[in-house]
Backbone as JSON, one array per atom type, in Angstrom:
{
  "sequence": "MERIDLEKAKIIAKNKGLKPGNVKGTKGVQFTKGNNDRLVVIDWDQFEAILKERKLAIYESGGWMKIMKA",
  "N": [[-11.0, -4.45, -11.4], [-10.28, -8.05, -11.55], [-11.28, -11.12, -10.1], [-9.01, -13.58, -9.28], [-7.77, -17.04, -9.5], [-5.73, -18.95, -7.05], [-3.86, -20.6, -8.39], [-3.35, -18.97, -10.9], [-2.34, -16.6, -9.55], [0.01, -17.41, -8.64], [1.51, -18.04, -10.82], [1.71, -15.28, -11.94], [3.1, -14.26, -9.78], [5.49, -15.54, -9.66], [6.49, -14.78, -12.09], [7.05, -12.18, -11.54], [8.87, -12.31, -9.44], [7.88, -12.58, -7.16], [6.95, -13.63, -3.68], [4.8, -15.48, -1.35], [3.84, -13.83, 1.52], [3.56, -13.24, 5.26], [2.63, -10.84, 7.49], [4.43, -9.97, 10.09], [3.65, -11.13, 13.39], [0.76, -10.9, 12.87], [-2.15, -11.81, 11.1], [-2.13, -11.01, 8.63], [-1.57, -11.12, 5.06], [0.45, -10.69, 2.32], [1.93, -10.15, -0.85], [5.51, -10.6, -1.39], [8.99, -9.57, -2.08], [10.74, -10.69, -0.42], [12.54, -9.12, 1.04], [11.63, -7.65, 3.06], [11.8, -6.49, 6.35], [9.49, -6.65, 7.91], [7.87, -8.72, 6.97], [7.32, -12.15, 6.8], [8.37, -14.73, 4.71], [6.1, -17.37, 3.57], [5.11, -20.59, 3.04], [2.81, -21.52, 0.07], [0.83, -23.25, 0.78], [0.07, -22.28, 3.5], [-0.36, -19.75, 2.96], [-2.8, -19.9, 1.25], [-4.25, -21.17, 3.16], [-4.58, -18.89, 5.14], [-5.79, -16.89, 3.59], [-8.39, -18.3, 3.09], [-9.33, -18.64, 5.76], [-9.53, -15.93, 6.52], [-11.38, -15.1, 4.59], [-10.38, -13.97, 2.33], [-9.77, -12.79, -0.97], [-7.68, -12.89, -4.13], [-7.18, -10.38, -6.37], [-6.65, -9.05, -9.62], [-5.24, -6.62, -11.89], [-4.12, -5.55, -14.86], [-1.66, -6.75, -14.34], [-1.11, -6.09, -11.81], [-1.56, -7.18, -8.49], [-3.83, -7.6, -5.88], [-4.85, -8.03, -2.43], [-7.96, -8.6, -1.15], [-11.14, -8.51, 0.73], [-13.32, -11.19, 0.07]],
  "CA": [[-10.05, -5.61, -10.94], [-10.8, -9.22, -11.78], [-10.88, -11.96, -9.15], [-8.24, -14.72, -9.88], [-7.62, -17.98, -8.45], [-4.41, -18.94, -6.57], [-2.95, -21.0, -9.48], [-2.93, -17.77, -11.71], [-1.67, -15.65, -8.76], [1.36, -18.21, -8.33], [2.08, -17.8, -12.0], [2.05, -13.82, -11.78], [4.02, -13.82, -8.61], [6.83, -16.22, -10.26], [7.03, -14.04, -13.11], [7.48, -10.81, -10.98], [9.77, -12.61, -8.48], [7.33, -12.47, -5.7], [6.55, -14.73, -2.76], [3.75, -15.17, -0.47], [4.35, -13.39, 2.86], [2.72, -13.01, 6.39], [3.07, -9.58, 8.18], [4.98, -10.48, 11.49], [2.64, -10.87, 14.32], [-0.67, -10.75, 12.52], [-2.86, -12.75, 10.35], [-2.04, -10.28, 7.33], [-0.8, -11.66, 3.99], [0.66, -9.85, 1.0], [3.07, -10.61, -1.81], [6.88, -9.84, -1.15], [10.1, -10.07, -2.83], [11.43, -11.22, 0.61], [13.5, -8.2, 1.58], [11.19, -6.63, 3.98], [11.82, -6.96, 7.64], [8.15, -6.74, 8.58], [7.03, -9.77, 6.35], [8.1, -13.53, 6.7], [7.91, -15.48, 3.47], [5.53, -18.4, 3.92], [4.52, -21.37, 1.62], [1.73, -21.28, -0.57], [-0.23, -23.83, 1.6], [-0.07, -21.33, 4.55], [-0.83, -18.43, 2.36], [-3.92, -20.27, 0.94], [-5.05, -21.34, 4.53], [-4.94, -17.6, 5.69], [-6.8, -16.51, 2.71], [-9.65, -18.95, 3.51], [-9.7, -18.29, 7.26], [-10.17, -14.42, 6.61], [-12.33, -14.91, 3.64], [-9.76, -12.97, 1.31], [-9.5, -13.18, -2.36], [-6.81, -12.3, -4.98], [-7.61, -9.72, -7.42], [-5.66, -8.6, -10.57], [-5.45, -5.85, -12.91], [-3.0, -5.01, -15.42], [-0.43, -7.21, -13.72], [-1.05, -5.93, -10.36], [-2.43, -8.03, -7.56], [-4.2, -6.96, -4.64], [-5.64, -9.03, -1.72], [-9.25, -8.06, -0.47], [-12.28, -9.42, 1.09], [-13.99, -11.74, -1.09]],
  "C": [[-10.95, -6.94, -11.19], [-10.33, -10.3, -10.81], [-10.19, -13.01, -9.89], [-7.98, -15.85, -8.84], [-6.03, -18.17, -8.1], [-3.35, -19.43, -7.59], [-2.36, -19.8, -10.43], [-2.11, -16.88, -10.71], [-0.27, -16.22, -8.57], [2.07, -17.74, -9.79], [2.54, -16.23, -12.1], [3.15, -13.6, -10.97], [5.33, -14.39, -9.06], [7.26, -15.33, -11.11], [7.57, -12.63, -12.68], [8.51, -11.15, -9.75], [9.08, -12.38, -6.97], [6.99, -13.75, -4.9], [5.34, -14.59, -1.82], [4.22, -14.94, 1.02], [3.23, -13.05, 3.9], [3.43, -11.8, 6.98], [3.28, -10.17, 9.5], [3.87, -10.11, 12.62], [1.16, -10.68, 14.07], [-1.04, -11.83, 11.44], [-2.81, -12.03, 8.81], [-1.24, -10.89, 6.34], [-0.46, -10.57, 2.86], [1.83, -10.54, 0.14], [4.4, -9.79, -1.57], [8.07, -10.44, -2.11], [11.04, -10.77, -1.83], [12.68, -10.46, 1.31], [12.82, -7.26, 2.48], [11.19, -7.18, 5.53], [10.51, -7.16, 8.39], [7.3, -7.98, 7.94], [8.01, -11.04, 6.57], [7.48, -14.24, 5.58], [7.31, -16.86, 4.08], [5.32, -19.37, 2.71], [3.36, -21.21, 1.39], [0.62, -21.86, 0.25], [-0.69, -22.93, 2.84], [-0.77, -20.24, 4.16], [-2.53, -18.68, 2.12], [-4.94, -20.37, 2.28], [-5.58, -20.0, 5.13], [-5.95, -17.07, 4.93], [-8.34, -16.87, 2.87], [-10.09, -18.68, 4.74], [-10.28, -16.83, 7.18], [-11.04, -14.07, 5.47], [-11.86, -13.78, 2.65], [-9.85, -13.78, -0.05], [-8.33, -12.23, -3.13], [-7.28, -11.68, -6.15], [-6.57, -9.16, -8.33], [-6.14, -7.58, -11.55], [-4.27, -5.19, -13.64], [-1.56, -5.54, -14.74], [-0.19, -7.06, -12.45], [-1.81, -6.58, -9.54], [-2.69, -7.38, -6.38], [-5.12, -8.03, -3.85], [-6.71, -8.19, -0.97], [-10.13, -9.03, -0.03], [-12.93, -9.85, 0.16], [-15.62, -11.39, -1.15]]
}
């Protein structure tokens, strides 16, 4: 897996119909299509702030993205 920046993640997410999401009641983040009751769609600024706060990074391989510790 290759670490990618937020701008590349935004492009991949847009192409796949994904949005940044926050797991309700936690500081967990993931990508969502917006139809999951456990996730709240958030804006990219909030998503980036949580990534920085939790020292997380976005990794990509073959079009799949994963959020992991940096």
